[in-house]
C-alpha positions in Angstrom: 0.0 0.0 -0.2 3.0 2.2 0.6 3.3 3.1 -3.0 4.6 6.7 -4.4 2.7 10.0 -3.3 3.1 12.9 -5.3 4.8 16.0 -3.7 2.5 18.1 -1.6 -0.3 15.5 -1.4 -1.4 14.0 2.2 -0.8 10.9 3.3 -4.1 9.5 5.3 -4.1 6.2 7.2 -7.8 5.6 8.3 -7.9 3.2 11.9 -11.4 2.3 12.7 -12.7 -1.3 13.3 -15.8 -1.2 11.1 -14.9 -1.8 7.4 -17.8 0.1 5.9 -16.9 3.4 7.9 -13.2 2.8 6.4 -15.1 2.3 2.6 -16.9 5.4 3.4 -14.0 7.6 4.5 -11.7 6.3 1.3 -14.8 7.4 -0.5 -14.9 10.8 0.6 -11.1 11.3 0.9 -10.2 9.5 -2.3 -12.4 12.3 -4.9 -9.9 14.9 -4.0 -6.2 14.9 -5.7 -4.4 16.4 -2.6 -5.4 13.4 -0.3 -4.3 10.2 -0.3 -5.4 7.0 1.6 -2.2 4.9 2.0 -3.6 2.2 4.5 -6.4 0.9 6.6 -6.3 -0.5 10.3 -9.1 -2.4 12.1 -7.4 -1.4 15.7 -4.8 0.5 17.4 -2.3 -2.1 17.2 -2.3 -2.1 13.3 -2.4 1.8 13.6 1.0 2.2 14.9 2.6 -0.3 13.1 1.1 1.4 9.8 1.7 4.8 10.6 5.5 4.0 11.3 6.0 1.9 8.0 3.9 4.0 5.9 5.0 7.3 6.9 1.5 9.1 6.9 0.7 12.8 7.5 -2.7 12.1 9.2 -4.3 9.4 10.8 -7.6 9.5 11.1 -8.7 7.5 14.5 -11.5 5.7 15.9 -11.5 5.6 19.8 -13.2 2.4 20.6 -11.6 -0.5 19.0 -10.6 -3.8 19.9 -7.1 -5.2 21.1 -6.1 -1.3 21.5 -8.2 1.5 21.7 -7.5 4.7 19.7 -6.7 6.6 22.7 -3.7 4.6 23.4 -2.9 4.5 19.8 -2.5 7.9 19.7 -0.5 8.6 22.7 2.4 6.1 21.2 2.0 7.7 17.9 2.5 11.0 19.1 5.8 10.0 21.3 7.9 9.0 17.7 10.2 11.1 16.5 8.0 12.6 13.5 4.5 11.6 14.6 1.9 12.2 12.0 -1.3 14.5 13.0 -3.9 12.3 14.6 -7.7 13.1 14.0 -10.1 11.6 16.3 -13.4 10.5 14.2 -15.8 8.9 16.5 -19.5 8.2 17.6 -19.1 9.3 21.3 -18.3 12.8 22.3 -20.3 12.8 25.7 -17.1 11.4 28.1 -14.1 12.2 28.8 -12.4 11.1 25.7 -12.6 14.4 24.0 -10.6 15.9 26.6 -8.5 13.1 26.9 -7.5 12.9 23.1 -6.8 16.7 22.9 -4.5 16.8 25.9 -2.5 13.3 24.7 -1.9 15.5 21.6 -5.0 15.0 19.1 -4.9 17.9 16.2 -8.8 17.6 16.0 -12.2 15.9 17.1 -14.8 15.2 14.7 -18.0 13.4 15.0 -18.7 10.6 12.5 -21.9 12.5 11.6 -19.7 15.3 10.1 -20.2 16.1 6.7 -17.7 14.7 4.5 -16.6 18.2 3.4 -16.2 19.1 6.7 -14.2 15.6 7.1 -12.1 16.7 4.2 -11.3 20.4 5.4 -10.5 19.0 8.9 -7.9 16.4 7.3 -6.5 19.8 5.2 -6.3 21.8 8.4 -4.8 19.0 10.7 -2.4 18.3 7.9 -1.0 21.9 8.0 -0.6 22.3 11.6 -4.3 23.8 12.2 -6.8 22.3 14.6 -9.7 21.1 13.7 -12.8 20.6 16.2 -16.5 20.1 15.4 -19.1 22.4 17.2 -20.1 20.0 19.7 -16.5 19.1 20.3 -15.7 22.8 21.2 -18.8 23.5 23.1 -17.6 20.9 25.2 -14.0 22.3 25.8 -15.3 25.6 26.5 -17.7 24.0 29.3 -14.8 22.0 31.0 -12.7 25.6 31.1 -16.1 27.1 32.5 -15.9 24.3 35.1 -12.6 25.5 36.0 -9.4 23.2 35.8 -7.7 21.5 39.0 -5.6 23.7 41.1 -2.3 21.7 40.4 -3.0 21.8 36.7 -3.7 25.4 36.8 -0.4 26.5 39.0 1.7 24.1 36.4 0.2 25.6 33.4 1.3 29.2 34.9 4.4 28.3 35.6 5.1 27.0 31.7 3.4 29.9 30.8 5.8 32.3 32.7 8.7 30.7 30.7 7.8 32.6 27.5 8.7 35.6 26.7 6.4 38.9 26.4 5.9 38.2 22.5 5.5 34.3 22.6 2.9 34.8 25.6 0.8 37.1 23.1 1.0 34.5 20.4 -0.1 31.9 23.4 -3.0 33.4 24.8 -4.3 34.2 20.8 -4.4 30.6 20.0 -5.9 30.3 23.2 -8.6 32.4 22.1 -9.1 30.5 18.5 -6.6 32.9 16.4 -5.6 31.5 12.8 -1.8 32.6 12.1 -3.0 35.0 9.5 -5.1 36.7 12.4 -2.7 36.4 15.4 -0.5 38.3 12.6 -2.6 41.1 12.0 -3.7 41.5 15.3 0.3 41.7 16.7 1.7 43.4 13.3 3.7 40.0 12.8 4.1 38.1 9.5 2.7 34.7 9.5 6.1 33.4 9.4 7.3 35.1 12.4 4.0 34.0 14.2 4.8 30.7 12.8 8.4 31.0 14.5 7.0 32.2 18.0 4.4 29.2 18.1 7.5 26.6 17.4 9.0 27.9 20.7 6.0 28.4 22.7 5.2 24.9 21.9 8.9 23.6 23.0 8.7 25.5 25.9 5.2 24.3 27.0 6.3 20.7 26.3 3.3 20.3 23.7 3.4 19.3 20.0 0.4 21.3 18.7 -1.6 24.4 18.8 -4.5 22.7 20.6 -2.4 21.9 23.4 -1.4 25.3 23.5 -5.0 26.1 23.8 -5.3 24.0 26.8 -2.4 24.8 28.9 -3.7 28.7 28.3 -7.4 27.0 29.4 -5.8 25.5 32.5 -4.0 28.7 33.6 -7.3 30.6 33.6 -6.1 33.1 30.7 -8.5 32.1 28.1 
């Protein structure tokens, strides 16, 4: 399945124990020349193995699978030296799996009833380093923040944010407010390239892998 992918084409791995779901996703993504489904996994064990072997850019990851669930597989994938972006796609959004997936480093979280065009857009967004969250997931994240973070997590997040320079902190707060790189640049009078450079340093200092996790740190610190 590895094959040769054209430059600029996003390599996608589908991880779901339902063959019909995988077939549907393959059809949805297959009609777009900038996306290529290079592999399919039936559980978390296969997802981890195939992601490394096929050098994928994005994993569409179900949460509830046999042998190994999507959360455990996501955690292992994101510990690898050059991890893919993980876009969690699931039927369930009513438990702690949402925040758990995002805290582990997932770049996005969509429900399986998401319209096809939004799934395609989400794959492109996470491949480009942007977050992709369904409206219900965003509402859950806001609700979790509104209920207040745990005191120890608040203190830890504030300590990490205190390590940032004034400009890095401004970028982090803007990310926490849901701003895109272009919006941050316009707001802070910076080029998009400079915003990206600041954001890269922010992620290193905070010990996180993507902008979703930066936003969560800002929320945990009570600064959103």
